[in-house]
SERO-50982 format. One record per residue (C-alpha): residue in one letter; x, y, z. Coordinates in steps of 0.02 Angstrom, whole numbers, padded with zeros to 5 digits, always signed. Each point is the difference from the previous one (the first is absolute). Example, Ala and Ser with C-alpha at 12.3 -4.5 7.8 and 13.67 -1.06 7.14 Angstrom:
# residues 2
A+00615-00225+00390;S+00069+00172-00033;
END
This chain:
# residues 537
M+00000+00000+00000;M+00071+00169-00052;V-00065+00153+00093;N+00032+00178-00057;G+00154+00063+00093;T-00082+00166+00040;V-00148-00092+00078;V+00120-00100+00110;A+00090+00159+00053;L-00163+00090+00041;S-00063-00153+00095;R+00159-00001+00103;I-00011+00187+00035;Q-00182-00014+00052;F+00032-00144+00119;A+00154+00087+00070;A-00099+00160+00028;T-00143-00087+00091;A+00121-00105+00103;L+00106+00150+00050;Y-00156+00097+00050;H-00067-00148+00099;F+00166-00030+00086;L-00010+00173+00077;F-00141-00064+00111;V+00052-00179+00039;P+00155+00026+00110;L-00087+00126+00112;T-00145-00120+00028;L+00119-00144+00041;G+00098+00100+00129;L-00134+00111+00074;S-00112-00148+00040;F+00137-00076+00109;L+00041+00166+00083;L-00184+00019+00043;A-00003-00175+00074;A+00153+00043+00106;M-00080+00163+00062;E-00162-00086+00046;T+00094-00140+00087;V+00083+00129+00111;F-00171+00077+00035;V-00076-00168+00050;T+00148-00049+00110;T+00025+00169+00085;G-00176+00073-00005;K+00068+00172-00048;P-00130+00091-00107;I+00134+00093-00099;Y+00044-00161-00092;K-00182-00026-00046;D-00004+00177-00071;M+00157-00042-00099;A-00073-00159-00070;R-00162+00087-00051;F+00087+00145-00084;W+00126-00103-00099;G-00139-00123-00039;K-00094+00140-00088;L+00150+00032-00113;L+00020-00187-00030;M-00182-00009-00056;I+00025+00139-00128;N+00156-00083-00069;F-00082-00173-00003;A-00152+00061-00097;L+00106+00082-00135;G+00116-00150-00005;V-00146-00116-00036;A-00065+00116-00137;T+00168+00001-00089;G+00038-00184+00027;L-00157-00083-00068;T+00027+00058-00178;M+00175-00074-00006;E-00064-00178+00004;F-00122+00035-00143;Q+00146+00061-00106;F+00071-00175-00007;G-00153-00053-00098;T-00024+00157-00104;N+00178+00050-00045;W+00098-00161+00030;S-00118-00134-00065;F+00136-00115-00071;Y+00093+00007+00165;S-00162-00036+00096;G-00037-00151-00108;F+00180-00061+00009;V+00019+00003+00190;G-00178+00022+00063;D-00004-00169+00086;I+00146+00051+00110;F-00013+00188+00013;G-00188-00003+00036;A+00015-00113+00153;P+00090+00120+00119;L-00105+00147-00062;A-00159-00096+00039;I+00065-00049+00172;E+00048+00181+00031;G-00178+00055-00035;L-00084-00137+00101;M+00119-00014+00148;A+00082+00170+00020;F-00095+00139-00087;F-00172-00045+00066;M+00072-00030+00173;E+00088+00167-00002;S-00152+00093-00069;T-00120-00078+00125;F+00104+00031+00154;I+00050+00177-00049;G-00185+00045+00009;L-00012-00076+00174;M+00158+00091+00051;V-00064+00171-00055;F-00180-00016+00063;G+00022-00121+00144;W+00082+00109+00132;E-00159+00020+00101;R-00076-00168-00047;L+00141-00121+00038;S+00096-00033+00159;K+00181+00055+00012;G+00063-00175-00032;Q-00118-00030-00146;H+00046+00163-00084;L+00185-00034+00024;A-00022-00171-00082;V-00089+00082-00146;T+00141+00126-00022;W+00131-00137-00003;L-00104-00096-00127;V-00001+00154-00112;A+00190+00007+00012;F+00020-00185-00037;G-00128+00009-00140;S+00090+00141-00089;N+00165-00093+00010;L-00079-00164-00055;S-00068+00092-00151;A+00176+00058-00042;L+00066-00177+00022;W-00114-00076-00133;I+00028+00142-00122;L+00188-00022+00018;V-00015-00189-00021;A-00082+00034-00168;N+00130+00131-00046;S+00144-00113+00052;F-00059-00134-00120;M+00033+00128-00136;Q+00174+00032+00072;N+00047-00181+00035;P-00126-00125-00071;R-00009-00150+00116;G-00131-00134+00027;A-00059+00000-00181;A+00039-00076-00170;F-00051+00040-00178;D-00120-00125-00079;P+00025-00003-00190;L-00169-00082-00026;T-00102+00137+00086;M+00126+00138-00043;R-00009+00060+00181;M+00101-00003+00158;Q-00068-00129+00122;L+00018+00003+00190;T+00106-00147+00058;S+00036+00044+00182;F-00099+00124+00105;P+00128-00004+00144;Q+00140+00046-00121;L-00106+00145-00062;I-00029+00065+00177;F+00174-00032+00069;N+00089+00074-00149;P+00159+00078+00075;D-00033+00159-00098;A-00176+00011+00072;Q+00055-00023+00179;S+00142+00126-00004;K-00100+00126-00102;F-00152-00012+00115;V+00101+00038+00156;H+00099+00137-00087;T-00158+00083-00069;S-00097-00014+00163;V+00141+00073+00104;A+00019+00140-00128;G-00183+00038+00038;Y+00040+00010+00186;V+00138+00127-00038;T-00123+00101-00106;A-00129+00005+00139;A+00130+00044+00132;I+00062+00149-00100;F-00178+00055-00037;V-00052-00006+00183;A+00160+00084+00057;G-00018+00137-00130;V-00181+00041+00043;S+00042-00006+00186;A+00144+00120-00029;Y-00120+00117-00090;Y-00110+00005+00155;M+00147+00031+00116;L+00060+00143-00110;R-00175+00075+00009;K-00014-00040+00186;R-00162-00095-00028;H-00046-00171+00071;V+00175-00003+00074;E-00020-00147+00117;L-00076-00110-00135;A+00133+00057-00124;K+00146-00036+00118;R-00059-00176+00037;S-00040-00035-00182;F+00172+00064-00053;R+00087-00110+00128;M-00092-00158-00053;A+00029+00040-00184;A+00185+00033+00026;L+00029-00163+00094;F-00105-00096-00125;G+00089+00085-00144;V+00180-00028+00053;L-00030-00187+00020;A-00096-00010-00164;T+00134+00096-00096;I+00138-00115+00063;A-00108-00148-00051;V-00042+00066-00173;I+00185+00032-00039;T+00048-00174+00062;L-00141-00084-00096;G+00042+00100-00155;D+00173-00076+00007;A-00079-00174+00013;L-00111+00038-00151;G+00152+00055-00099;F+00083-00165+00045;V-00151-00093-00070;D+00000+00106-00159;A+00184-00037-00028;R-00044-00184-00022;V-00173+00011-00077;Q+00008+00157-00109;P+00182+00037-00042;T-00053+00119-00139;K-00091+00109+00126;L+00154+00002+00111;A+00110+00048-00148;A-00116+00148-00034;M-00007+00051+00183;E+00189+00006+00008;G+00034+00069-00174;L+00105-00155-00032;W+00034-00014-00187;K+00159-00105+00008;S+00037-00150+00110;E+00145+00031+00118;A+00111-00102+00113;A-00024-00002+00189;P-00002+00104+00103;M-00119+00102-00107;P-00015+00190+00019;F-00166+00086+00032;N-00062+00138-00115;L-00048+00134+00124;I-00046+00121-00140;A-00011-00042-00185;F-00079+00062-00160;P-00048-00156-00097;S-00022+00006-00189;Q-00109-00141-00067;A+00050+00040-00180;Q+00187-00005+00037;R-00015-00147+00122;R+00110+00087+00128;N+00002+00134+00135;V+00047+00167-00073;A+00071+00051+00169;D+00004-00080+00172;V+00065+00015+00178;R+00049-00169+00073;V+00031-00069+00174;P+00125-00146-00003;Y-00053-00173+00064;L-00173+00059+00055;L-00109-00089-00130;S+00068-00171+00044;L-00030+00034+00185;L-00177+00066-00027;V-00062-00132-00122;T+00096-00158+00045;H+00051+00045+00180;S+00179-00046-00039;L+00155+00071-00086;T+00013-00148-00119;G-00177+00002-00070;T-00044+00063-00173;V-00158+00035-00099;P-00014-00002-00189;G-00005+00161-00099;A-00115+00039-00146;D+00128-00066-00125;A+00002-00176+00076;L-00189-00001+00021;E-00027+00046-00182;R+00116-00142-00055;Q-00101-00121+00106;A-00159+00070-00078;V+00061-00035-00177;S+00024-00183+00046;R-00172-00010+00081;I-00084+00086-00148;E+00078-00127-00119;D-00064-00138+00113;G-00172+00081+00010;I-00026+00005-00188;P-00044-00187-00013;A-00118+00018+00149;V-00099+00139-00085;Q-00002-00092-00167;A-00063-00159+00085;L-00133+00102+00089;H-00066+00066-00166;V-00014-00179-00062;L-00093-00053+00158;A-00120+00145-00018;R-00054-00076-00166;N+00013-00183+00052;P+00004-00032+00190;T+00027-00187-00029;D+00166+00020-00094;A+00115-00107+00108;A+00160+00057-00085;A-00041+00184+00026;L-00043-00035+00183;A+00166-00089+00026;E+00093+00144-00084;F-00090+00125+00110;D+00040-00096+00160;A+00184-00004-00048;H+00007+00191-00012;R-00143+00061+00111;K+00112+00087+00128;D+00049+00130-00131;L-00172+00027-00078;G-00007+00181+00062;Y+00164+00041-00085;G-00068-00064-00164;F-00148+00118+00024;L+00124+00144+00019;L+00069-00035-00173;E-00174-00009-00079;R-00017+00186+00031;Y+00136+00033-00129;A-00012-00158-00107;P-00179-00063-00019;D+00070-00140-00109;L+00129-00079+00114;N+00072-00102-00143;D+00064+00161-00079;A+00064+00084+00159;S+00163+00093-00034;P+00147+00020+00119;A-00044+00185+00017;Q-00178-00044+00054;L+00069-00127+00123;E+00117+00130+00075;R-00140+00128+00010;A-00112-00122+00095;A+00144-00043+00118;R+00029+00184+00039;D-00182+00016+00050;I+00029-00101+00158;I+00088+00148+00082;P-00129+00118+00078;P+00008+00190-00022;V+00160+00022+00100;A-00003+00187+00036;A-00178-00003+00071;V+00031-00153+00109;F+00173+00059+00055;W-00058+00171+00059;S-00166-00061+00074;F+00099-00122+00106;R+00119+00136+00062;V-00142+00119+00039;M-00084-00136+00104;V+00160-00044+00094;A+00051+00181+00030;L-00172+00045+00068;G+00002-00156+00110;L+00164+00055+00079;L-00067+00178+00020;M-00154-00066+00092;L+00108-00107+00114;A+00106+00151+00049;Y-00157+00103+00029;F-00081-00131+00111;V+00158-00026+00103;I+00006+00187+00039;A-00188+00007+00031;V+00008-00145+00124;L+00144+00079+00096;Y-00092+00164+00024;T-00172-00071+00033;L+00064-00122+00132;R+00087+00146+00087;N-00165+00095-00008;R+00084+00144-00094;I-00089-00017-00166;Q-00109+00155+00024;R+00153+00111+00018;K+00080-00062-00162;T-00094+00107-00125;W+00120-00046-00140;L-00038-00185+00025;L-00188+00030+00005;K+00010+00096-00163;T+00106-00139-00074;A-00131-00127+00054;V-00135+00091-00098;W+00109+00009-00156;M+00042-00185+00017;I-00181-00055-00031;P+00021-00022-00191;V+00166-00092+00015;P-00062-00179+00032;F-00130+00017-00138;I+00137+00046-00124;A+00107-00145+00063;N-00146-00122-00019;E-00033+00056-00179;A+00186-00016-00041;G+00001-00176+00071;W-00150-00048-00105;L+00089+00064-00156;V+00153-00105+00041;A-00106-00157+00021;E-00108+00022-00155;L+00117+00084-00124;G+00136-00121+00054;R-00109-00147-00054;Q-00007+00059-00181;P-00010-00063-00137;W-00104-00132+00088;T-00177+00000+00067;V+00040-00169+00078;F+00188-00009+00021;D+00086-00117-00125;V-00170-00064-00058;L-00113+00130-00081;P+00067+00159-00083;T-00093+00163+00025;W-00014+00034-00186;M-00122-00146-00024;S-00100+00020+00161;A-00111+00149-00043;S-00175+00003-00075;T-00027+00045-00182;H-00078+00171+00027;S+00017+00149-00114;V+00122+00139+00037;A-00144+00125+00012;Y-00089-00108+00130;M+00157-00016+00107;A+00040+00186-00012;F-00178+00046+00052;S-00004-00122+00147;L+00173+00054+00058;I-00051+00183+00004;G-00161-00047+00090;F+00090-00099+00134;V+00130+00136+00030;V-00136+00133+00018;L-00108-00109+00113;Y+00143-00052+00112;S+00064+00178+00011;V-00173+00047+00065;F+00015-00140+00128;I+00168+00067+00058;A-00071+00176+00013;V-00149-00065+00102;E+00116-00099+00114;M+00111+00151+00033;Y-00149+00115+00029;L-00082-00120+00124;M+00163-00037+00089;V+00049+00184+00016;R-00176+00046+00057;A+00000-00137+00133;I+00173+00049+00060;R-00045+00184+00012;L-00156-00042+00100;G+00106-00111+00111;P-00056-00125+00132;A-00166+00032+00084;E+00025+00079+00170;P-00089-00065+00155;G-00172+00077+00005;D-00014+00025-00188;A-00157-00068-00079;G+00035-00178-00046;G+00176+00011+00070;P+00081-00103+00137;G-00080+00034+00165;S-00138+00104-00077;Q-00162+00021+00095;V-00169+00074-00043;R+00011+00182+00049;P-00147+00087+00084;S-00103+00113-00109;L+00047+00185+00007;S-00171+00053-00061;P-00088+00117+00123;R-00169-00067-00053;P-00074-00144+00099;L-00052-00159-00086;P-00182+00000-00052;A-00118-00084+00121;A-00066-00168-00049;P-00182-00003-00054;Y-00126-00043+00134;G+00135+00014+00131;G+00074-00169-00051;R+00179-00045-00050;L+00076+00043-00168;E-00012-00153-00111;G+00096-00047-00157;
END
């Protein structure tokens, strides 16, 4: 199947835009739900009303973020069927399972209990409401788990095999799908990144209140909890990021080569490109600043370890493409005659390189006439866009280190009870709010751009995964999604800013914590009941 290249590009841009918009909401929900549970746990164990006020206020902001996150997330799953129909048919038996479980087990659980959490303060006991809040936190993280299980199959396909008779991937092992090493490391890394996001958000808003000298007691306690939560989460996200890089080095060496701007294989100990300006056309870095020995230490945790550069990976790809040609040719025969035993035997002999044969079909629809130049062009495709992946990775790492330094300083001052006097730190805390969101988006770009040119790594190329829409249709839907999601972002920011400016409800406010029905200030007496009886109704 040959899809217009412009349609594929527009489909990729549209999915990237919707995913990047949606991923602005997800990390805050993941982290804020656990911070809320921690605040309410302190309230239940100590009985101090201030922690209840904290949980109610931050819960209001969680609800706004959750609602907009749901609105932006639902359409993403429909895009698999509308814009990526070949992909959906090819891997639907595997990819659909974790998405269905996410909806049944996690999303409905999270959605149900978040309603009880918001409206159940006066209807549930302390213990019951605390249990509900923890279930919201676990539900949101379970939802992330199943989504990342599905995504990790695209990064490292395990627990499935291609069936040449049905022309589809078939699930062979559900445990292998769930316990995919990429899924486990990515889930923990992504979840903890959400905790960092929430910690910086809570600390920033709390700093805003302290600067304005409003809700100071609530702000001080919120800041302290966020700082402690954040410093631990930031250490964890950096450590787990290192573990994820270790997995990528073995599973996706092309992504690692792009992350490190590694065009040529080198002997150990390998230097680390601290700064580089990669040129995809010239297959080299135009300029770079290198740190000796560091790449071997970071990626292999030794001074003797090496990782292949783009040159070695492309040579391996040529061999695999040549081996994949008979697999694709046999598959075409089986499509016409599924009972052809010779074609089936030929396919089984070369099935592991089927995806590489598909890569060549993009440039040589008739594989019998493929030229060496077409073979080389297909082999070069296995290297992702190096400059985008390289710089996205460094932005993510640099911001991670910045957040760690910020949290260490914040913890020192808040534990000494001197945070209110450090105006410079409070102002920094407010300006830090966008930082984790930028880091999260950069991390998503590393993961997804680094997977290219594959939709399912080593199995299904992106060029053949899209639906056969017209260019006009894709351009129209892309513009529509960008406009709609921009409106969602504007609504989110308006509601969040409005809720923050209003602040927590003070004791005695209508509907606020500790509120009571106030006596009427009207000088007029209530009307007498008719016939001297009581007022009814």
